N, C-alpha and C positions, 0 to 999 in steps of 0.2 A: 500809394496814398497821394491824393491831390495836394498841391502846395497850399491852397486855401484851407483845406481841412487840417493839415499839419500845423499851420500857423495858428489856427483857432484853438487847437488842442494845447499848444504851447502857451498861448495867452491864458487859457483857463487854468492850466497847471500853475503858472507863476502867480496868478491872482489868488488862487486857493491857498498857496503856500504862504503868502505874505499878508493875508487878510485875517484878522481875529474873528472869533464868533461874535456876531452882532445881531441887530434886530432882524435883518432879512433872513438870517440863518435859522430863525425860530419858526418861520411860517411854512416852508415847504414840507417838513416832516409831519406837520399836523394833518396834512391831507391823507396820510396813511392810516390814521387812527380812526376807528369807528366811533369812539367816544373818548373824552378826556377826563371824565369823572364817574364815580360810582358810589352809591349809598348802600351799605350792607343792611341798613335798617336795624331792627332789634333782634339780636341773636342770643342763643343760650350759651352759657359758660361751657367750655370744653368742646363746642361745635367746631367741625372742620370747615371753616368759612374762608372762601377765597373767591377772587374774581379775576378773569383773564381779559385784559385789554387786547383786543385784536388789532394786529398791524398788517396791512397789505401793501406790498411794494407795487405802486402804480407807475413806476418809472423804468426806463430801459437799463439804467445802471444798477449794479448790485448795491444793496444797503447793508451796512454792518453796524449793529448795536454794540457799543463797547462796554457799557455798564448801566446799572440802575441803582439808585440809592434812595433810602427813605428818610424823611425828617423825623420819624417817631418809631420807637421800638415796638409800638403796638401793631405795626405792619411790616412783614418781611417780604421784600420784592425779589423776583427772579426772572430769568429770561428763558423762553423756549424758542430755540432756533434763532441765534443772533445774526446769522448771515442769510439775508432774504434776497432771493433772485426775483426777476420779473414775474409778476402774478402770484408769487408765493406768499404765504402768511407766516407770521410769528406772533408770539404772545408775551406780554408783560404780565406776570402773575403776581397778584397782591394777596398775601395770606394774612388774615386778621388773627392776631395772637390772643385767642379767647381763653387760653389756659392760664395766662400770666397777667391779664388785664381785665378789669371790669369797669363799667360805666361808659360814658361817652368819650370816644377817641377818634382822631382823624390824622391823616398823614399826607404829605406831598411827596410824590415819587418823581425823581428827576432822571429822565432817560437820556443818556449821552450817546450820540451817533458820531462816529469818526470817519466813515466812508460812505459815499464818495466825497462829502463835504462835512465839516464839523458843524454840529447843531445840537440843541437840547430841547426836550419836550417835557413839560411838567404835567403830571396826572394827579388827581385828587381822589382820596377815599375817605369815607366817614362811616361811623356806625356806633351802636350802643350795645354793650355786652351785659346781659342780665346776670346777676349774682344768685338769684333764687331758683333758676332752672338750669339743670346740668344734663348733658347728653353723654352716654357712655355705650359704645364708642361715639366719636364726634360726627359721624356721617354714615350713610348707607353706601358702602363701597363693595360692589359686586366683583371687582377685578375683571379678569378675562372670562367670558362666557361664550360657549359655542352657540352659533345661531340655531334656533329650533329647540333649545333646551331651557330648563327653568333653573332659577337659583334664588335663595332667600337669605335675608340677614335680619337680625333683631337688634334694636337699640333700646337701652333702658333710659327712660325719662324720669329724672328725680326732681321733685319740687320741695322747697322748704320755705314756709311763709304762713299765710293765713289759712285757716281751716276752710273747707268747702271749695278749694281750688280744684278745677277739673278740666280735662280735655274733652271738648264736645264734638269735634269733627277733625278729620284729616283730609286735606284737599290738595290737588296738584294745580300747578300754575298754567299748564298748557294742554295740548291735545294728547300728550304722552300718557295721560291717565289710563288709557286702554292697555298699556303695557305693564301695569303694576296691579297687584292685589295686596291690599293693606288690611292688617288685623291689629286692633288695639285692645289690650287687656290690662285692667287695673290690678296690680299685685299687692299693694300695701297702702293703708291709710290710717294714720294715727296722729291726733293733734294737728299740727300744721305741716306734717310730712306726708307726701303722696308719691307713689311710684307707679309707672306704667311700663309694660313691655310693648314696643311697637315693632311688629314684624312686617317686612315688605318682601314680596315675592316678585321677581322679574319673570314675566310670562314668556312662553315659547314663541309668541308672535312678535316679539321685539325685533325691529329691523337691525341690520348690521350697522356697525359704526360706533362712535364714542357716545357714551351716555353722560349728559351734564344737565340734570334736572333738579327740581326742588319740590319737596312736600312742605305744606304749611299746617302746623298744628293750631287749631282754632280753640281758644280757651274761654273761660268765663271771666277772665281778668279784663275789666273795663278800661284800664289804663294801657295795657299792652296785650291785646287779645290774640295776636298772631305771632307764631314762632316758626322760622324756617328751618328745614332740615335738608341738607344737600344730598343728592344721589349722584353717584358716578360709577363708571365702569366702561367696559368695551365689549361689544358683541362681535365675536370673530365671524366673518362672513363664511357661509357655506360655499359661495361662488365668489371668486376674486378676479380682478383684472390688473395686469401690470403692463405699462404704467397706468396709475389711476388719473394722472394729469399728463397731458401731452402738450408741451410748450413748443410751438413751431417757430416763434420769434417773428422776424420780418419776412413777409412773403409778397413778392411782386404780384400785381393784378394779372390773372391768367396763369400764375405759376403753379407748379405741381409739387406736392410733398407726399411721401408714402411712409407708412409705419406698420410694424407688426405688433399686435396686442396679444399677450399671453393670458388666456382665461383658464383658471384652475378651479377644480372642485375636489371635495374629499372623497367623492365616489363618482363613477362614470355618469355623465349627463349629456344631454343633447341641447345644442343651440337651436332654438325654434325661430329666431328672428332678431334683427338688429334695427333699431330706430334711431334716427337723428333728425333734429328739427332744422335741417338744411340739406339742399340737394347738391351741395359742394362735396359731400362725402359718398364714396362707393365702398361697400364692405363685402368681402368674400370670406367664406368659411366652409368647413367640412361638416355636413349634417349628421355624421355618424357619432354614436355615443362614445365618449372617452373622458378621462379625468383631466386631460390638458388639451386645450384647443388653441390653435394659432389663427387669429383673425387678421387678414390683410386689409388695411384701410388706405384708400387713395383720396387725397384732398386736392381739389382744384379751386384756387381763389377766383372769386367773381370780380366784377368791374368796380364794385363799391369798396372804397378805402375805409380804413379805421380799424378799431379793435374788434376782434371776433372771439366769442366764447360760446361753444356749443357742446352739448352732451351727447355722447354715443351710448345708447342703452342696449345692453345685450340681454335678451330674454332666453329663458331656459325652460325645459320640461319640468322643473321643480316647482314652478308657479311664480307669480309676480313678486312674492316676498324674497325670492332668491335670484333676482336680477343683479347684473353687475353694470357699473357706470364708469365710463372714462370721459373726463372733461378735456376738450381740446381748446387751445388758445392760439391765436395768431394776430399779428398786426399787419393788415393788408395795406401796402404802399404802392404808389405810382412808380413806374420805372423812370429813373432820372434821365432826361433828354441829354443828348450829347452836347447841346449848346449851353448847358447849365454850368460849365466849368468857369466861364468868365464871371458870372454872378457869384459863384462860390468863392473866388479869389477876392472879389470886392467885399464880401461879408467879413473876411478875415481882417481887413484893415479897419473895420468899425470898432467902436468902443465896447468893452465888456462891462455891463452894469454890475453883475454879480454872478457867482457860480450858480445861483438858483436858476438864472436864465438859460444856463447850459445843461440843466438837468432835464432831459427830455422825458416828458410824461406820455405814457401810452394812453390813447383815447379809445 
């Protein structure tokens, strides 16, 4: 290790150990969050209502989330993947407690980070829980579904209030509507009590991956006409690739990196081609049909420096629905000239404004 580099590391360590969490410490972690607030809107009592705040580590150092707490019992927070390496993601999950609360509620979630530097981030959630509409169960949860197969689930919608209340339509919020078939049947109506059975089928054309969608029940209630119903599950891919993410870290311009990708299927298949939106990758594979393929990938960094993210798409004879994708990450850097040692030593004698200045961000 160069003397300048060691001195700088010691300076950072002493500063971080002696400096309490202050204003500067609250800014750098906010860069990792896609958003800092969420409105659940108006939801039914008993609905499984949650939101995941996405956290992406844009820095070279590992990030460790120590804890998260809520200011209100109406929302229960949790952490998915509290140790986040470079380019990886984590989630702060906010679950709205619709079975024990009704009316308008909100909460502030305080996320505490302890490594590489202490910091806190505050997130905000709000929502209104209806007392007159109840879902049983609280969401459409398909669980694990093999790609290319169908699965369905029924939710009972119960309403107690004014007579004449009805559900007029069920719509989806995005293009995923092609993956679901929805059937709505009124099963009971007397006085101010109405019941429906809402059956949702996941079609065999649904792509592999996690499902996180939402249906919206459109009613004739002029005050709150729209009621969301969450859909979740996981479509197990017919064809999978390991690793799905290839993190190369720092690569010198002109440097070479090689990797073996393992491509698996539930039945013998043929790789018909491999695409990548960069000529820095060269892939070789066996065209013979088999259940497990080994793909050799050679990467050569170009002259342009900076952050690189490319997808390697593996096509098979099963059709476009059954492709497999590996995402490759790299940080292309210049080779340090031999004459840079002196300037490195000089930088060690300079002042350290804050640990945030030493938290290197990948670009």
